[in-house]
C-alpha positions as CSV (number, residue, x, y, z in Angstrom):
1,M,209.5,-87.9,-106.9
2,D,209.4,-91.7,-106.7
3,L,212.4,-92.7,-104.6
4,Q,212.1,-96.3,-105.8
5,L,212.0,-97.7,-102.2
6,K,209.0,-100.0,-102.6
7,G,209.8,-103.4,-101.4
8,K,212.9,-102.4,-99.6
9,T,213.4,-103.2,-95.9
10,A,214.9,-100.4,-93.7
11,L,216.1,-100.8,-90.2
12,V,216.1,-97.5,-88.2
13,T,217.6,-97.6,-84.7
14,G,216.6,-95.1,-82.0
15,S,213.3,-94.7,-83.9
16,T,210.6,-94.2,-81.2
17,A,210.9,-90.3,-81.3
18,G,212.7,-87.4,-83.0
19,I,214.8,-87.9,-86.1
20,G,214.6,-91.6,-86.0
21,L,210.8,-91.7,-86.0
22,A,210.7,-89.1,-88.7
23,I,213.0,-91.2,-90.9
24,A,211.0,-94.3,-90.3
25,E,207.8,-92.5,-91.3
26,R,209.3,-91.1,-94.5
27,L,210.8,-94.4,-95.6
28,A,207.4,-96.1,-94.9
29,A,205.6,-93.5,-96.8
30,E,207.9,-94.1,-99.7
31,G,207.0,-97.8,-99.8
32,A,209.7,-99.4,-97.7
33,E,209.0,-101.6,-94.7
34,A,210.3,-99.6,-91.8
35,I,211.7,-101.7,-88.9
36,I,211.8,-99.6,-85.8
37,T,213.6,-100.3,-82.5
38,G,213.4,-99.1,-78.9
39,R,213.9,-100.0,-75.3
40,S,210.4,-99.1,-74.0
41,Q,207.4,-101.2,-75.2
42,D,205.0,-98.4,-74.7
43,K,207.0,-95.9,-76.7
44,L,207.7,-98.6,-79.4
45,D,204.0,-99.3,-79.7
46,A,203.1,-95.6,-80.0
47,A,205.8,-95.1,-82.6
48,A,204.6,-98.2,-84.6
49,E,201.1,-96.9,-84.6
50,Q,202.2,-93.6,-85.9
51,V,204.3,-95.1,-88.7
52,A,201.5,-97.6,-89.6
53,R,199.3,-94.6,-90.7
54,V,201.6,-94.0,-93.7
55,G,203.0,-97.4,-94.5
56,K,204.3,-100.8,-93.4
57,V,206.1,-101.1,-90.1
58,R,207.6,-103.7,-87.9
59,A,208.6,-103.0,-84.3
60,I,211.4,-104.8,-82.4
61,L,212.0,-104.3,-78.7
62,A,215.8,-104.3,-78.6
63,D,218.7,-102.0,-77.6
64,P,221.7,-102.3,-80.0
65,A,223.7,-100.3,-77.5
66,T,224.3,-103.6,-75.8
67,A,225.7,-106.7,-77.3
68,E,222.7,-108.7,-76.1
69,G,220.3,-106.2,-77.6
70,A,222.1,-106.2,-80.9
71,A,222.1,-110.0,-81.0
72,R,218.3,-110.0,-80.3
73,L,217.7,-107.5,-83.1
74,I,219.8,-109.4,-85.6
75,D,218.1,-112.6,-84.7
76,A,214.7,-111.0,-85.4
77,V,215.8,-109.2,-88.5
78,P,218.8,-111.1,-90.1
79,D,218.7,-109.2,-93.4
80,V,217.9,-105.7,-94.5
81,D,218.4,-103.5,-97.5
82,I,218.9,-100.3,-95.6
83,L,220.5,-99.7,-92.2
84,I,220.0,-96.3,-90.6
85,N,222.3,-96.0,-87.5
86,N,220.4,-93.2,-85.7
87,L,220.7,-94.4,-82.1
88,G,222.5,-91.7,-80.0
89,I,222.5,-89.7,-76.8
90,Y,224.0,-86.3,-76.0
91,E,224.5,-84.1,-72.9
92,A,226.2,-80.9,-72.0
93,R,229.0,-81.3,-69.5
94,P,232.2,-79.4,-68.8
95,F,235.3,-81.3,-70.0
96,T,236.8,-81.5,-66.6
97,E,233.7,-83.2,-65.3
98,I,233.4,-85.9,-68.0
99,S,234.2,-89.1,-66.2
100,D,235.6,-92.2,-67.7
101,E,232.2,-93.7,-67.4
102,D,230.7,-90.9,-69.4
103,W,233.2,-91.3,-72.2
104,H,232.6,-95.0,-72.4
105,R,228.8,-94.6,-72.2
106,L,228.6,-92.2,-75.1
107,F,231.0,-94.2,-77.2
108,E,229.1,-97.4,-76.6
109,V,225.7,-95.9,-77.4
110,N,226.7,-93.6,-80.3
111,V,229.5,-95.5,-82.0
112,V,229.7,-99.2,-81.0
113,S,225.9,-99.8,-81.5
114,G,226.2,-98.8,-85.2
115,A,229.4,-100.7,-85.7
116,R,227.8,-103.8,-84.3
117,L,224.9,-103.7,-86.8
118,A,227.1,-102.7,-89.7
119,R,229.4,-105.6,-89.0
120,H,226.5,-108.0,-89.5
121,Y,224.6,-106.3,-92.3
122,F,227.4,-104.9,-94.5
123,P,228.8,-108.3,-95.7
124,R,225.3,-109.4,-96.6
125,M,224.7,-106.2,-98.6
126,L,228.0,-106.8,-100.5
127,T,226.8,-110.4,-101.3
128,K,223.5,-109.1,-102.7
129,N,225.4,-106.3,-104.5
130,W,223.0,-103.7,-103.1
131,G,222.5,-101.9,-99.9
132,R,222.6,-98.6,-98.0
133,I,224.2,-97.9,-94.6
134,I,223.7,-94.4,-93.3
135,F,225.2,-93.1,-90.0
136,I,223.2,-90.2,-88.5
137,A,226.2,-88.1,-87.3
138,S,226.2,-84.4,-86.5
139,E,227.8,-81.1,-87.4
140,S,229.3,-81.6,-83.9
141,G,231.7,-84.2,-85.5
142,L,233.3,-81.3,-87.5
143,V,232.7,-78.3,-85.3
144,I,233.3,-79.7,-81.9
145,P,231.0,-78.1,-79.2
146,S,233.0,-77.1,-76.2
147,E,230.2,-77.9,-73.9
148,M,230.0,-81.6,-75.0
149,I,233.4,-82.7,-76.3
150,H,232.7,-86.3,-75.6
151,Y,229.6,-86.2,-77.9
152,G,231.6,-84.5,-80.7
153,M,234.2,-87.2,-80.4
154,T,231.5,-89.9,-81.0
155,K,230.2,-88.1,-84.1
156,T,233.7,-87.8,-85.6
157,A,234.1,-91.5,-85.0
158,Q,231.0,-92.3,-86.9
159,L,232.3,-90.3,-89.9
160,S,235.5,-92.4,-89.8
161,I,233.6,-95.7,-89.7
162,A,231.3,-94.7,-92.6
163,R,234.1,-93.6,-94.8
164,G,236.2,-96.7,-94.0
165,L,233.3,-99.0,-94.9
166,A,232.6,-97.0,-98.1
167,E,236.2,-97.7,-99.2
168,Q,235.3,-101.4,-99.2
169,T,232.3,-101.0,-101.5
170,R,234.3,-100.3,-104.7
171,G,232.5,-101.5,-107.8
172,T,229.4,-102.7,-106.0
173,G,225.9,-101.4,-105.6
174,V,226.4,-100.7,-101.9
175,T,226.9,-97.2,-100.5
176,V,227.9,-96.0,-97.0
177,N,227.3,-92.4,-96.1
178,S,226.9,-90.1,-93.1
179,V,224.2,-87.4,-92.7
180,L,225.1,-84.5,-90.4
181,P,222.0,-82.8,-88.9
182,G,222.4,-79.6,-86.9
183,P,220.4,-78.9,-83.7
184,T,217.0,-80.5,-84.5
185,R,213.6,-80.1,-82.8
186,S,213.2,-83.4,-81.0
187,E,212.6,-84.9,-77.6
188,G,214.8,-83.3,-75.0
189,I,216.1,-80.4,-77.1
190,G,214.3,-77.8,-74.8
191,D,216.0,-79.2,-71.7
192,F,219.4,-79.1,-73.5
193,I,219.0,-75.5,-74.7
194,R,218.0,-74.4,-71.2
195,S,221.1,-76.1,-69.8
196,V,223.5,-74.0,-71.8
197,I,221.8,-70.6,-72.0
198,D,221.6,-67.8,-69.4
199,N,217.9,-66.7,-69.6
200,K,216.3,-70.0,-68.6
201,D,212.9,-68.5,-67.8
202,A,212.4,-66.8,-71.2
203,P,209.8,-68.0,-73.6
204,A,210.8,-70.9,-75.8
205,A,211.4,-68.7,-78.9
206,E,213.7,-66.4,-77.0
207,Q,215.6,-69.3,-75.5
208,E,216.1,-70.7,-79.0
209,A,217.3,-67.3,-80.3
210,E,219.8,-67.0,-77.4
211,F,221.1,-70.5,-78.1
212,F,221.9,-69.7,-81.7
213,A,223.3,-66.3,-80.9
214,K,225.6,-67.5,-78.2
215,M,226.2,-71.2,-78.7
216,R,225.8,-71.8,-82.4
217,P,226.6,-68.4,-84.0
218,L,227.8,-70.1,-87.3
219,S,224.2,-71.3,-88.1
220,L,222.9,-69.7,-91.3
221,I,219.3,-70.5,-90.7
222,R,219.3,-69.5,-87.0
223,R,216.6,-71.9,-86.0
224,L,216.1,-75.5,-85.0
225,I,215.8,-77.9,-87.9
226,E,212.6,-80.0,-88.1
227,A,213.0,-83.7,-87.9
228,D,211.2,-84.3,-91.2
229,E,213.7,-82.0,-92.9
230,I,216.5,-84.5,-91.9
231,A,214.3,-87.4,-92.9
232,A,213.8,-86.1,-96.4
233,T,217.6,-86.0,-96.9
234,V,218.1,-89.4,-95.4
235,A,215.3,-91.0,-97.6
236,F,217.0,-89.7,-100.7
237,V,220.4,-91.0,-99.7
238,A,218.9,-94.3,-98.9
239,S,217.2,-94.6,-102.3
240,P,218.5,-96.1,-105.6
241,L,218.5,-92.6,-106.9
242,A,221.5,-91.7,-104.8
243,A,223.7,-94.4,-106.2
244,A,226.5,-92.0,-107.1
245,T,226.7,-90.7,-103.5
246,N,229.1,-92.9,-101.5
247,G,231.6,-92.2,-98.8
248,A,230.1,-88.8,-98.3
249,A,229.4,-86.7,-95.2
250,I,226.2,-85.0,-96.2
251,R,225.4,-81.8,-94.4
252,A,221.9,-81.0,-93.3
253,E,223.0,-78.7,-90.5
254,G,221.7,-75.3,-91.5
255,G,225.1,-74.0,-92.7
256,M,227.0,-74.4,-89.4
257,V,230.1,-75.8,-91.0
258,P,232.0,-72.8,-92.4
259,T,233.9,-74.6,-95.2
260,I,233.2,-75.5,-98.8
261,A,234.8,-79.0,-98.6
């Protein structure tokens, strides 16, 4: 299927590994110029080399989780067709041990970073009468995990921003959506799983099975999602073919949200 992305420019934040890198690769393979970001020059160079094998890529050393980093990124890339707000962090921590600093840190990285960029690019998309903004949220925004409530809060906030912006696109060619991955195989997921299960010395496959049995029992697929599976969904939503999908929270979470609406 031709997703009609040739000639589009797509900015993907948090794109030196995991879901972000997989999204950048998929968009580049579909003919878009993938603009990737990161805080480490070494990781950024490695990611750019990987994406360049399949398509056009541009790498910007910038951290939109800070106002200075966002300004640097916007100065380097003042206009894009597609904005993928993927930058995010997570951690397991008991609610009573989540400090004010932890709340602010997760909110700044997971929520404010995307809001900063959308504030700049959204009006320009409206002027052009075409654009795509996609927030990479999580099923945790709907099914709040008890072991990381502060993370769940940030993902719910992303859904709110995306829906509110979508309300302002009426009658235009701009869409704003969220994609909700479930637990995905990516950098750091092994450490996270070990932090919340009992049998920490078991083989990786057994650790994964225990995680889904005890911590994510609502999952229908009972396995980690692969990053390229999320990227495939995001690429379609970012394409002209998804013009009728707007203001949606699109689930790619393996069936963990037990509702039909």
